[in-house]
C-alpha positions as CSV (number, residue, x, y, z in Angstrom):
1,M,0.0,0.0,0.0
2,S,1.3,3.4,-0.9
3,S,0.3,7.0,-0.4
4,P,-0.1,9.7,-3.0
5,S,2.6,12.4,-3.2
6,R,2.1,15.6,-1.3
7,G,0.7,18.6,-3.1
8,T,-1.8,16.6,-5.2
9,N,-5.3,18.0,-5.3
10,C,-7.1,15.0,-6.9
11,E,-5.8,11.7,-8.3
12,E,-7.4,8.6,-9.7
13,E,-5.5,5.6,-11.0
14,C,-6.4,2.4,-12.7
15,L,-4.3,-0.4,-14.2
16,N,-5.2,-2.2,-17.4
17,F,-3.3,-5.2,-18.5
18,F,-1.9,-5.4,-22.0
19,G,0.5,-8.3,-22.4
20,P,3.7,-8.4,-20.2
21,S,3.2,-4.9,-18.8
22,M,0.4,-2.7,-17.6
23,L,-0.9,0.7,-18.7
24,R,-1.2,3.1,-15.8
25,K,-3.8,5.9,-16.1
26,Q,-3.4,8.7,-13.7
27,G,-5.2,12.0,-13.2
28,Y,-3.7,15.3,-11.9
29,K,-5.8,18.2,-10.9
30,F,-4.4,21.8,-10.6
31,E,-5.9,25.2,-10.0
32,A,-5.8,27.2,-13.2
33,Q,-4.7,30.8,-13.3
34,P,-6.4,32.2,-16.4
35,N,-6.2,35.9,-17.2
36,G,-9.4,37.9,-17.6
37,E,-9.9,37.2,-21.3
38,Q,-9.1,33.5,-20.9
39,L,-11.6,33.1,-18.0
40,R,-14.3,34.8,-20.1
41,N,-13.6,32.3,-22.9
42,L,-13.6,29.3,-20.6
43,R,-17.0,30.4,-19.4
44,R,-18.2,30.7,-23.0
45,F,-16.8,27.3,-23.8
46,V,-18.6,25.7,-20.8
47,G,-21.8,27.4,-21.7
48,A,-21.6,26.3,-25.4
49,C,-21.0,22.7,-24.3
50,R,-23.9,22.8,-22.0
51,F,-26.1,24.3,-24.8
52,V,-25.1,21.5,-27.2
53,Y,-25.6,18.8,-24.6
54,N,-29.1,20.1,-23.7
55,K,-30.1,20.7,-27.4
56,A,-29.1,17.1,-28.2
57,L,-30.9,15.8,-25.1
58,A,-34.1,17.7,-26.0
59,L,-34.0,16.3,-29.5
60,N,-33.6,12.7,-28.3
61,K,-36.1,13.2,-25.5
62,E,-38.7,14.1,-28.1
63,R,-37.8,11.1,-30.2
64,Y,-37.9,8.8,-27.2
65,E,-41.4,10.0,-26.3
66,E,-42.5,9.5,-29.9
67,K,-40.9,6.0,-29.9
68,A,-38.6,7.0,-32.7
69,K,-35.1,5.8,-33.1
70,R,-32.6,7.7,-31.0
71,L,-29.8,9.6,-32.6
72,G,-26.5,8.3,-31.5
73,Y,-23.2,10.1,-31.2
74,A,-22.4,10.0,-34.9
75,G,-25.9,11.2,-35.8
76,L,-25.7,14.1,-33.4
77,C,-22.2,15.1,-34.5
78,A,-23.6,15.3,-38.1
79,L,-25.9,18.0,-36.8
80,L,-23.1,20.2,-35.4
81,P,-22.4,22.0,-38.7
82,R,-26.0,23.0,-39.0
83,W,-26.2,24.2,-35.4
84,K,-23.0,26.3,-36.0
85,T,-24.8,28.0,-38.9
86,E,-27.9,28.7,-36.7
87,F,-25.8,29.7,-33.7
88,A,-22.6,31.3,-35.1
89,W,-21.0,31.7,-31.6
90,L,-20.6,27.9,-31.5
91,S,-17.9,28.2,-34.1
92,D,-15.8,30.1,-31.5
93,V,-15.6,27.0,-29.3
94,P,-13.1,24.1,-29.9
95,A,-15.0,21.5,-32.0
96,Q,-13.5,18.7,-29.8
97,A,-15.2,20.1,-26.7
98,L,-18.6,20.2,-28.4
99,Q,-18.1,16.6,-29.6
100,Q,-17.1,15.4,-26.2
101,S,-20.3,16.9,-24.7
102,L,-22.2,14.7,-27.2
103,K,-20.1,11.7,-26.1
104,D,-21.1,12.4,-22.5
105,L,-24.7,12.3,-23.6
106,E,-24.2,9.1,-25.4
107,R,-22.7,7.6,-22.3
108,A,-25.6,8.8,-20.2
109,F,-28.2,7.2,-22.6
110,T,-26.2,4.0,-22.6
111,N,-26.3,3.9,-18.8
112,F,-30.0,4.6,-18.9
113,F,-30.8,1.8,-21.3
114,E,-28.6,-0.6,-19.4
115,K,-30.5,0.3,-16.2
116,R,-27.5,1.8,-14.5
117,A,-28.9,5.3,-14.2
118,E,-32.0,7.4,-14.6
119,F,-33.0,9.1,-17.8
120,P,-30.4,11.8,-18.7
121,E,-31.2,15.2,-17.1
122,F,-30.6,18.7,-18.6
123,H,-27.4,20.4,-17.5
124,K,-27.9,23.6,-15.5
125,K,-25.6,26.5,-15.1
126,G,-23.5,26.1,-11.9
127,R,-23.6,22.2,-12.1
128,K,-21.1,20.2,-14.1
129,D,-19.6,23.4,-15.5
130,S,-16.8,21.7,-17.5
131,F,-15.6,20.7,-20.9
132,R,-13.0,18.2,-22.1
133,I,-10.3,18.4,-24.7
134,P,-9.0,14.9,-25.9
135,Q,-6.1,16.2,-28.1
136,G,-4.5,19.3,-29.6
137,F,-3.3,20.6,-26.2
138,Q,0.2,21.0,-24.8
139,V,1.4,20.7,-21.2
140,D,4.5,22.5,-19.9
141,N,4.5,21.2,-16.4
142,H,8.1,22.5,-15.8
143,N,6.8,26.0,-16.1
144,G,3.3,25.3,-14.8
145,R,1.3,26.1,-17.9
146,I,-1.0,24.5,-20.5
147,K,-1.9,25.4,-24.0
148,L,-5.5,24.9,-24.9
149,P,-7.2,25.3,-28.4
150,K,-8.6,28.9,-28.8
151,I,-7.2,29.8,-25.3
152,G,-3.5,29.7,-25.8
153,W,-1.0,29.3,-23.0
154,M,-2.6,29.4,-19.5
155,R,-0.8,29.3,-16.1
156,Y,-1.7,26.9,-13.3
157,R,-0.5,26.3,-9.8
158,K,2.0,23.6,-10.2
159,S,1.8,21.4,-7.1
160,R,3.6,18.3,-8.3
161,E,5.3,16.7,-11.3
162,I,3.3,14.9,-14.0
163,A,4.2,11.3,-14.9
164,G,3.3,9.8,-18.3
165,T,1.9,11.1,-21.6
166,P,-1.0,13.6,-21.3
167,K,-4.1,12.1,-23.0
168,N,-6.9,14.5,-22.3
169,V,-7.6,17.6,-20.2
170,T,-10.8,18.6,-18.5
171,V,-11.5,22.2,-17.5
172,S,-14.0,22.8,-14.7
173,L,-15.3,26.0,-13.2
174,V,-16.6,26.7,-9.7
175,P,-17.5,30.1,-8.2
176,G,-14.3,32.1,-8.2
177,K,-12.0,29.4,-9.4
178,A,-11.0,27.3,-12.4
179,F,-9.3,23.9,-12.4
180,I,-7.7,21.6,-15.0
181,S,-7.6,17.9,-14.7
182,I,-4.9,16.2,-16.8
183,Q,-5.1,12.4,-17.4
184,T,-1.9,10.7,-18.4
185,E,-0.9,7.2,-19.4
186,R,2.4,5.4,-18.9
187,E,3.6,1.8,-19.2
188,V,4.7,0.1,-16.0
189,A,6.1,-3.4,-15.3
190,T,3.6,-6.1,-14.4
191,P,4.0,-7.1,-10.7
192,N,4.3,-10.7,-9.6
193,A,0.6,-10.6,-8.7
194,P,-2.0,-8.7,-10.7
195,V,-3.2,-5.6,-8.9
196,Q,-6.1,-3.3,-9.2
197,V,-6.0,0.3,-8.0
198,V,-9.0,1.6,-6.2
199,G,-7.6,5.2,-6.2
200,W,-8.0,8.3,-4.1
201,F,-9.6,11.7,-4.2
202,G,-7.9,14.6,-2.5
203,L,-5.2,14.7,0.2
204,G,-5.1,12.2,2.9
205,H,-6.5,9.3,0.9
206,Q,-4.5,6.3,0.0
207,E,-3.8,4.2,-3.0
208,V,-5.2,0.7,-2.4
209,L,-3.8,-2.3,-4.3
210,Y,-5.2,-5.7,-4.2
211,P,-4.8,-8.9,-6.3
212,V,-7.5,-9.7,-8.9
213,E,-8.1,-12.8,-10.9
214,R,-6.9,-12.9,-14.5
215,R,-9.6,-13.6,-16.9
216,V,-9.0,-15.5,-20.1
């Protein structure tokens, strides 16, 4: 059993087997330090992603009530160009962020139909104020800054080093503050006994490892 390094705000790890080694996924959360213009743009991006999520949900809710076939992720993405024509301000937002909001909706519907969750709810301002960028960003952890599409280089409070290759970043907003959560991946040697990481959130929690049975 090991403890997370000091200075971390939030971490979550999981290990996935792939042959003789494992892929370690790890999340790092830092407080962002956007300037005034960057903060305004982050708020606009969050609002645009919420708008797209809710518009897609309203469309599929209507189709569900009419017992029509639901539009999946690909079908909804095909509507984005038309929505950008109707609402020109959507074009100011990174396309990836809008697409990721539709992926979140697809996941919510999957959980509903597989009876793991209730019917998806509309997102409200002040709740789940975030957006995700899966690629096209750069992390300069040495200098405590990150480059996001249509935002540019933005500072953050560096509290620890980052291990692995950054794979995606989530920007979240709370009253008076902004945060970035960077997920990384790196290959690690397989231990003698397979392990699974439960993970931790915030300071004071521990990383828990326990053996799991290999499945063929």
